[in-house]
C-alpha positions in Angstrom: -12.0 -3.4 -6.4 -10.5 -4.5 -3.2 -9.4 -2.3 -0.3 -5.7 -2.8 0.6 -3.5 -1.6 3.4 -0.3 0.1 2.3 2.4 0.2 4.9 5.8 1.8 4.7 8.8 0.5 6.7 8.9 2.2 10.1 12.7 2.2 10.2 15.2 1.8 7.4 18.4 3.3 6.1 17.7 2.4 2.5 16.5 5.4 0.4 14.0 3.4 -1.8 12.4 0.6 0.2 9.3 -1.4 -1.0 6.0 -1.0 0.9 4.0 -3.9 2.3 0.6 -4.1 0.5 -2.2 -6.5 1.2 -5.9 -7.0 1.4 -7.9 -7.8 4.5 -6.8 -11.1 6.1 -3.4 -10.6 4.5 -4.9 -11.4 1.0 -2.2 -11.4 -1.6 0.5 -9.9 0.5 3.3 -8.3 -1.5 6.3 -6.0 -1.2 6.4 -3.5 -4.0 7.6 -0.1 -4.9 5.0 2.7 -4.8 4.5 5.1 -7.6 4.7 8.9 -7.0 0.9 9.3 -7.0 0.5 6.7 -4.2 3.4 8.2 -2.2 1.8 11.7 -2.5 -1.6 10.3 -1.4 0.0 8.8 1.7 1.1 12.3 2.8 3.1 11.8 6.0 1.3 8.6 7.1 3.2 5.3 7.3 0.0 3.4 6.8 -3.0 4.1 4.6 -5.9 2.3 2.8 -6.5 2.4 -1.0 -8.7 0.8 -3.6 -6.7 -1.7 -5.6 -6.8 -4.6 -8.0 -4.4 -7.5 -8.0 -2.9 -7.9 -11.5 -0.1 -10.2 -12.5 1.2 -10.7 -9.0 1.1 -7.1 -8.0 -1.4 -4.6 -6.6 -2.5 -1.8 -8.9 -3.2 0.9 -6.4 -6.0 3.4 -7.0 -7.5 6.2 -4.8 -7.1 6.5 -1.1 -10.0 5.6 1.1 -11.0 6.1 4.7 -9.3 4.2 7.6 -10.4 0.5 7.8 -10.5 -1.2 11.2 -8.4 -4.3 10.3 
């Protein structure tokens, strides 16, 4: 598993906007929609870190982990 940063847009007027998801050093940076479990785990944060695996051009996001300093 890799640790990824998931970041929601800070400002948007679009109801459903993809999040920016990437590993340390901007590894495999993608824009993708988040599932309801990931959104719930984000709580009210615009940025959070998760375990994830890069599969077929997209991050499969797992459980939330502690803040990473990168």
